[in-house]
C-alpha positions as a Markdown table, in Angstrom:
| # | Residue | x | y | z |
|---|---|---|---|---|
| 1 | Met | 54.0 | -16.2 | 16.4 |
| 2 | Arg | 54.2 | -12.5 | 17.3 |
| 3 | Lys | 54.2 | -11.6 | 13.6 |
| 4 | Ile | 51.0 | -13.6 | 13.2 |
| 5 | Phe | 49.4 | -11.9 | 16.1 |
| 6 | Ile | 50.2 | -8.4 | 14.7 |
| 7 | Met | 48.7 | -9.4 | 11.3 |
| 8 | Leu | 45.5 | -10.5 | 13.0 |
| 9 | Leu | 45.3 | -7.3 | 14.9 |
| 10 | Leu | 45.7 | -5.2 | 11.8 |
| 11 | Ala | 43.0 | -7.2 | 10.0 |
| 12 | Leu | 40.6 | -6.6 | 12.9 |
| 13 | Leu | 41.3 | -2.8 | 12.8 |
| 14 | Leu | 40.7 | -2.7 | 9.0 |
| 15 | Thr | 37.4 | -4.5 | 9.4 |
| 16 | Ala | 36.2 | -2.2 | 12.1 |
| 17 | Cys | 37.1 | 0.9 | 10.0 |
| 18 | Ala | 35.2 | -0.5 | 7.0 |
| 19 | Gly | 32.2 | -1.1 | 9.2 |
| 20 | Glu | 32.3 | 2.5 | 10.5 |
| 21 | Gln | 32.5 | 3.9 | 7.0 |
| 22 | Ala | 29.5 | 1.8 | 5.8 |
| 23 | Ala | 27.5 | 2.9 | 8.8 |
| 24 | Gly | 28.4 | 6.5 | 8.2 |
| 25 | Lys | 27.5 | 6.3 | 4.6 |
| 26 | Lys | 24.1 | 4.7 | 5.4 |
| 27 | Glu | 23.5 | 7.4 | 8.0 |
| 28 | Asn | 24.3 | 10.1 | 5.5 |
| 29 | Asp | 22.0 | 8.5 | 2.9 |
| 30 | Gln | 19.1 | 8.3 | 5.4 |
| 31 | Ser | 19.7 | 11.9 | 6.4 |
| 32 | Lys | 19.8 | 12.9 | 2.7 |
| 33 | Asp | 16.5 | 11.0 | 2.1 |
| 34 | Ser | 14.9 | 12.7 | 5.0 |
| 35 | Met | 16.0 | 16.1 | 3.8 |
| 36 | Asp | 14.7 | 15.3 | 0.3 |
| 37 | Glu | 11.3 | 14.3 | 1.7 |
| 38 | Gln | 11.1 | 17.5 | 3.8 |
| 39 | Thr | 12.0 | 19.6 | 0.7 |
| 40 | Ser | 9.4 | 17.8 | -1.4 |
| 41 | Glu | 6.7 | 18.4 | 1.3 |
| 42 | Glu | 7.6 | 22.1 | 1.5 |
| 43 | Gln | 7.4 | 22.4 | -2.3 |
| 44 | Val | 3.9 | 20.8 | -2.3 |
| 45 | Glu | 2.8 | 23.2 | 0.4 |
| 46 | Glu | 4.1 | 26.2 | -1.5 |
| 47 | Glu | 2.4 | 25.0 | -4.7 |
| 48 | Asn | -0.9 | 24.6 | -2.8 |
| 49 | Lys | -0.6 | 28.1 | -1.4 |
| 50 | Glu | 0.0 | 29.5 | -4.9 |
| 51 | Thr | -2.9 | 27.4 | -6.4 |
| 52 | Glu | -5.6 | 28.1 | -3.8 |
| 53 | Pro | -5.9 | 31.8 | -4.4 |
| 54 | Lys | -6.1 | 31.3 | -8.1 |
| 55 | Glu | -8.8 | 28.7 | -7.7 |
| 56 | Ala | -10.7 | 31.1 | -5.5 |
| 57 | Glu | -10.4 | 33.8 | -8.0 |
| 58 | Asn | -11.8 | 31.6 | -10.8 |
| 59 | Gln | -14.8 | 30.5 | -8.8 |
| 60 | Glu | -18.0 | 32.2 | -10.0 |
| 61 | Asp | -20.0 | 34.1 | -7.4 |
| 62 | Pro | -23.4 | 32.4 | -7.4 |
| 63 | Asn | -25.0 | 35.7 | -6.1 |
| 64 | Val | -23.9 | 37.8 | -9.1 |
| 65 | Lys | -26.7 | 36.9 | -11.4 |
| 66 | Glu | -29.2 | 37.2 | -8.5 |
| 67 | Asp | -27.9 | 40.7 | -7.7 |
| 68 | Glu | -28.2 | 41.7 | -11.4 |
| 69 | Ala | -31.8 | 40.5 | -11.4 |
| 70 | Val | -32.5 | 42.4 | -8.2 |
| 71 | Val | -31.1 | 45.6 | -9.7 |
| 72 | Ala | -33.2 | 45.1 | -12.9 |
| 73 | Ser | -36.4 | 44.6 | -10.9 |
| 74 | Ala | -35.6 | 47.5 | -8.6 |
| 75 | Ile | -36.2 | 50.2 | -11.2 |
| 76 | Glu | -38.8 | 52.6 | -9.7 |
| 77 | Pro | -41.7 | 53.5 | -12.1 |
| 78 | Glu | -41.8 | 57.1 | -13.1 |
| 79 | Tyr | -45.0 | 57.2 | -15.1 |
| 80 | Glu | -48.6 | 55.9 | -14.8 |
| 81 | Leu | -51.4 | 55.5 | -17.3 |
| 82 | Thr | -54.3 | 58.0 | -17.2 |
| 83 | Asp | -58.0 | 57.4 | -17.9 |
| 84 | Val | -57.5 | 58.8 | -21.4 |
| 85 | Trp | -54.6 | 56.3 | -22.2 |
| 86 | Ser | -51.8 | 58.9 | -22.0 |
| 87 | Phe | -49.0 | 58.9 | -19.4 |
| 88 | Lys | -48.3 | 61.3 | -16.6 |
| 89 | Pro | -45.3 | 61.6 | -14.3 |
| 90 | Ile | -45.6 | 60.0 | -10.8 |
| 91 | Ser | -43.3 | 62.6 | -9.3 |
| 92 | Asp | -40.9 | 65.0 | -10.9 |
| 93 | Ala | -40.2 | 63.1 | -14.1 |
| 94 | Asn | -40.2 | 64.9 | -17.5 |
| 95 | Glu | -43.8 | 65.3 | -18.6 |
| 96 | Gln | -42.9 | 66.0 | -22.2 |
| 97 | Val | -42.7 | 62.3 | -23.3 |
| 98 | Ala | -44.3 | 60.1 | -25.9 |
| 99 | Leu | -44.6 | 56.4 | -26.1 |
| 100 | Leu | -44.1 | 54.4 | -29.3 |
| 101 | Thr | -46.1 | 51.2 | -29.7 |
| 102 | Phe | -46.5 | 48.8 | -32.6 |
| 103 | Asp | -49.4 | 46.3 | -33.1 |
| 104 | Asp | -49.8 | 43.2 | -35.2 |
| 105 | Ala | -46.2 | 42.0 | -34.8 |
| 106 | Pro | -44.1 | 40.2 | -35.8 |
| 107 | Asp | -45.5 | 40.2 | -39.4 |
| 108 | Asp | -43.3 | 41.2 | -42.3 |
| 109 | His | -41.7 | 44.5 | -41.0 |
| 110 | Ala | -41.5 | 44.3 | -37.2 |
| 111 | Leu | -37.9 | 43.3 | -37.2 |
| 112 | Asp | -36.9 | 46.1 | -39.6 |
| 113 | Ile | -38.8 | 48.6 | -37.4 |
| 114 | Ala | -37.0 | 47.3 | -34.3 |
| 115 | Lys | -33.6 | 47.5 | -35.9 |
| 116 | Lys | -34.2 | 51.1 | -37.0 |
| 117 | Leu | -35.5 | 52.1 | -33.5 |
| 118 | Lys | -32.4 | 50.5 | -32.0 |
| 119 | Glu | -30.1 | 52.5 | -34.2 |
| 120 | Leu | -32.0 | 55.6 | -33.2 |
| 121 | Asp | -31.9 | 54.7 | -29.5 |
| 122 | Ala | -35.7 | 54.9 | -29.5 |
| 123 | Pro | -37.6 | 52.7 | -27.0 |
| 124 | Ala | -41.0 | 51.1 | -27.9 |
| 125 | Ile | -43.4 | 48.3 | -27.1 |
| 126 | Phe | -44.2 | 45.6 | -29.7 |
| 127 | Phe | -47.7 | 44.1 | -29.2 |
| 128 | Val | -47.8 | 40.6 | -30.8 |
| 129 | Asn | -50.4 | 38.3 | -32.2 |
| 130 | Gly | -50.2 | 34.5 | -31.7 |
| 131 | His | -51.0 | 33.8 | -35.4 |
| 132 | Phe | -47.6 | 35.4 | -36.3 |
| 133 | Leu | -45.8 | 33.0 | -34.0 |
| 134 | Asn | -46.5 | 29.6 | -35.5 |
| 135 | Ser | -43.3 | 28.8 | -37.5 |
| 136 | Pro | -39.7 | 28.5 | -36.2 |
| 137 | Glu | -38.8 | 31.5 | -38.4 |
| 138 | Glu | -41.5 | 33.7 | -36.8 |
| 139 | Lys | -40.5 | 32.7 | -33.4 |
| 140 | Glu | -36.9 | 33.6 | -34.2 |
| 141 | Val | -38.0 | 37.0 | -35.3 |
| 142 | Leu | -39.7 | 37.6 | -32.0 |
| 143 | Lys | -36.6 | 36.5 | -30.1 |
| 144 | Gln | -34.5 | 39.0 | -32.1 |
| 145 | Ile | -36.9 | 41.8 | -31.4 |
| 146 | His | -36.8 | 41.0 | -27.7 |
| 147 | Lys | -33.0 | 40.6 | -27.7 |
| 148 | Leu | -32.8 | 44.1 | -29.2 |
| 149 | Gly | -34.2 | 45.3 | -25.9 |
| 150 | Phe | -37.9 | 45.9 | -26.7 |
| 151 | Pro | -40.6 | 44.6 | -24.4 |
| 152 | Ile | -43.2 | 42.3 | -25.9 |
| 153 | Gly | -46.9 | 43.0 | -25.3 |
| 154 | Asn | -50.0 | 40.8 | -25.7 |
| 155 | His | -52.3 | 41.6 | -28.6 |
| 156 | Thr | -54.3 | 38.3 | -28.4 |
| 157 | Ala | -53.8 | 35.0 | -30.1 |
| 158 | Thr | -56.0 | 35.6 | -33.2 |
| 159 | His | -56.9 | 39.3 | -33.1 |
| 160 | Ala | -60.5 | 38.4 | -32.3 |
| 161 | Ser | -63.0 | 40.9 | -31.1 |
| 162 | Leu | -63.2 | 40.1 | -27.4 |
| 163 | Arg | -66.7 | 41.4 | -27.0 |
| 164 | Asp | -67.9 | 38.7 | -29.5 |
| 165 | Ile | -66.5 | 35.6 | -27.9 |
| 166 | Ser | -67.0 | 33.7 | -24.6 |
| 167 | Lys | -65.0 | 34.1 | -21.4 |
| 168 | Glu | -63.3 | 30.8 | -22.0 |
| 169 | Gln | -62.3 | 31.9 | -25.5 |
| 170 | Gln | -61.1 | 35.2 | -24.1 |
| 171 | Arg | -58.9 | 33.3 | -21.7 |
| 172 | Glu | -57.4 | 31.3 | -24.5 |
| 173 | Glu | -56.8 | 34.5 | -26.5 |
| 174 | Ile | -55.0 | 36.2 | -23.6 |
| 175 | Val | -53.5 | 33.6 | -21.3 |
| 176 | Gly | -52.8 | 31.1 | -24.1 |
| 177 | Leu | -50.7 | 33.8 | -25.9 |
| 178 | Asn | -48.9 | 34.7 | -22.7 |
| 179 | Asp | -47.9 | 31.0 | -22.3 |
| 180 | Lys | -46.7 | 30.9 | -25.9 |
| 181 | Ile | -44.7 | 34.1 | -25.6 |
| 182 | Glu | -43.1 | 32.9 | -22.4 |
| 183 | Lys | -41.9 | 29.7 | -24.1 |
| 184 | Ile | -40.3 | 31.7 | -26.8 |
| 185 | Ile | -38.6 | 34.6 | -25.0 |
| 186 | Gly | -38.6 | 33.3 | -21.4 |
| 187 | Glu | -40.9 | 35.9 | -19.9 |
| 188 | Arg | -44.5 | 36.9 | -19.8 |
| 189 | Pro | -45.8 | 40.2 | -21.2 |
| 190 | Lys | -46.4 | 43.2 | -18.9 |
| 191 | Phe | -48.7 | 45.1 | -21.3 |
| 192 | Phe | -52.0 | 44.1 | -22.9 |
| 193 | Arg | -53.8 | 45.8 | -25.9 |
| 194 | Ala | -57.1 | 44.4 | -27.0 |
| 195 | Pro | -57.9 | 44.2 | -30.7 |
| 196 | Phe | -59.7 | 47.4 | -31.9 |
| 197 | Gly | -59.3 | 48.7 | -28.3 |
| 198 | Gln | -62.4 | 46.7 | -27.3 |
| 199 | Asn | -62.0 | 45.3 | -23.8 |
| 200 | Thr | -64.5 | 43.5 | -21.7 |
| 201 | Asp | -64.8 | 43.4 | -17.9 |
| 202 | Phe | -63.5 | 39.9 | -18.0 |
| 203 | Ser | -60.5 | 40.7 | -20.3 |
| 204 | Glu | -59.6 | 43.6 | -18.0 |
| 205 | Gln | -59.8 | 41.4 | -14.9 |
| 206 | Leu | -57.8 | 38.6 | -16.6 |
| 207 | Ala | -55.1 | 41.0 | -17.7 |
| 208 | Lys | -54.8 | 42.3 | -14.1 |
| 209 | Glu | -54.5 | 38.7 | -12.8 |
| 210 | Glu | -51.7 | 38.2 | -15.4 |
| 211 | Gly | -49.9 | 41.2 | -14.1 |
| 212 | Met | -50.4 | 43.2 | -17.3 |
| 213 | Leu | -51.3 | 46.9 | -17.8 |
| 214 | Val | -54.3 | 47.3 | -20.1 |
| 215 | Met | -53.3 | 49.9 | -22.7 |
| 216 | Asn | -55.2 | 51.5 | -25.6 |
| 217 | Trp | -53.8 | 54.6 | -27.3 |
| 218 | Thr | -54.2 | 58.4 | -27.8 |
| 219 | Tyr | -53.9 | 58.5 | -31.6 |
| 220 | Gly | -52.7 | 56.6 | -34.6 |
| 221 | Tyr | -53.2 | 56.8 | -38.4 |
| 222 | Asp | -51.3 | 54.2 | -40.4 |
| 223 | Trp | -54.3 | 52.1 | -41.2 |
| 224 | Asn | -56.0 | 54.9 | -43.0 |
| 225 | Ala | -55.5 | 54.9 | -46.8 |
| 226 | Glu | -54.4 | 58.5 | -47.0 |
| 227 | Tyr | -51.6 | 57.8 | -44.6 |
| 228 | Gln | -50.3 | 54.6 | -46.2 |
| 229 | Asn | -47.1 | 56.2 | -47.4 |
| 230 | Ala | -44.1 | 57.2 | -45.3 |
| 231 | Glu | -44.1 | 60.9 | -45.9 |
| 232 | Ala | -47.8 | 61.5 | -45.1 |
| 233 | Leu | -47.6 | 59.2 | -42.1 |
| 234 | Ala | -44.6 | 60.9 | -40.6 |
| 235 | Asp | -46.2 | 64.3 | -41.1 |
| 236 | Ile | -49.4 | 63.4 | -39.3 |
| 237 | Met | -47.8 | 61.5 | -36.5 |
| 238 | Val | -45.6 | 64.5 | -35.6 |
| 239 | Asn | -47.8 | 67.4 | -36.5 |
| 240 | Thr | -51.3 | 66.2 | -35.4 |
| 241 | Glu | -53.0 | 68.4 | -32.8 |
| 242 | Leu | -53.4 | 65.3 | -30.7 |
| 243 | Leu | -49.7 | 65.2 | -29.9 |
| 244 | Ala | -49.5 | 66.3 | -26.3 |
| 245 | Pro | -47.3 | 65.4 | -23.2 |
| 246 | Gly | -47.7 | 61.7 | -22.4 |
| 247 | Ala | -49.0 | 60.8 | -25.8 |
| 248 | Asn | -49.4 | 57.1 | -26.5 |
| 249 | Leu | -48.8 | 56.6 | -30.2 |
| 250 | Leu | -50.3 | 53.6 | -32.0 |
| 251 | Met | -48.6 | 52.2 | -35.2 |
| 252 | His | -48.6 | 48.8 | -36.9 |
| 253 | Asp | -46.3 | 46.3 | -38.6 |
| 254 | Arg | -46.6 | 47.9 | -42.0 |
| 255 | Glu | -44.2 | 48.7 | -44.8 |
| 256 | Trp | -45.0 | 52.5 | -44.9 |
| 257 | Thr | -44.7 | 52.6 | -41.1 |
| 258 | Ala | -41.2 | 51.0 | -41.2 |
| 259 | Lys | -40.1 | 53.6 | -43.8 |
| 260 | Ala | -41.5 | 56.5 | -41.7 |
| 261 | Ile | -39.7 | 55.5 | -38.5 |
| 262 | Pro | -36.6 | 57.8 | -38.8 |
| 263 | Ser | -38.7 | 60.9 | -39.6 |
| 264 | Ile | -41.2 | 60.2 | -36.8 |
| 265 | Val | -38.5 | 59.8 | -34.2 |
| 266 | Lys | -36.6 | 62.8 | -35.4 |
| 267 | Gly | -39.8 | 64.9 | -35.6 |
| 268 | Leu | -40.9 | 64.1 | -32.1 |
| 269 | Arg | -37.4 | 64.9 | -30.7 |
| 270 | Asp | -37.3 | 68.1 | -32.6 |
| 271 | Lys | -40.5 | 69.1 | -30.9 |
| 272 | Gly | -38.9 | 68.5 | -27.5 |
| 273 | Phe | -40.4 | 65.1 | -26.8 |
| 274 | Glu | -38.5 | 62.4 | -25.0 |
| 275 | Leu | -39.4 | 58.9 | -26.1 |
| 276 | Leu | -40.8 | 57.1 | -23.1 |
| 277 | Asp | -38.9 | 54.0 | -21.8 |
| 278 | Pro | -41.6 | 51.3 | -21.1 |
| 279 | Ser | -39.5 | 50.0 | -18.1 |
| 280 | Leu | -40.5 | 53.3 | -16.4 |
| 281 | Ile | -44.2 | 52.7 | -16.7 |
| 282 | Lys | -46.1 | 51.5 | -13.6 |
| 283 | Thr | -47.7 | 48.0 | -14.1 |
| 284 | Pro | -49.9 | 46.0 | -11.8 |
């Protein structure tokens, strides 16, 4: 009987030890799980900390483009147009300047002229006609000239004599072309030149309402038969007695003019003239 009692006692002790071991294992497992969860949370937090700055760095500042536009529009004008169509300094800017302008663009040679001017770092204004902007190819040429950095001026839709047409027709010639140009290059012209230099009171007022500077010229020769070759044209454009500080040079989209460009630019610079940047001209 005593032996049986001892055996029962041993069995109870073994059962109790086994229970304690199981409980201890369960407690250790729970503790391990808790530590694993804590470690996982800490890793997530660390990853978030590392990711947030990178995301912030990659975010585009919405004010950058606006700031660039403000800088571009903040250029102070340095020259103003005179009553004789030349330019004079507003303050202490260099008076020994000459402006290059090209009418009747973009016909057959305007892009060639623009590319040559770009290579020579020579600024200019291209005055365009609407009848050269009807096909996709012609519109693409205008886009390329504009992308090269040259401002686009208004030379009317059909090159009509404004003095011979009605006010409504004048409006279509001027405002209609501005609308067309804006659709192609995304901006409206700031300069206006009437065909044959023949403005009317109405066209001048209309140009002012459109924010354009009415601009004729001081001299030009490339439409005269005797200057319809590159050598003769370059010579007269540089050596004419009409060349003076602030000169406003008129040329056209012509083959001989395109060929004369390098000699004209070099000749003007050799005479001490700086080519006037149109962005420095005061407009309405």
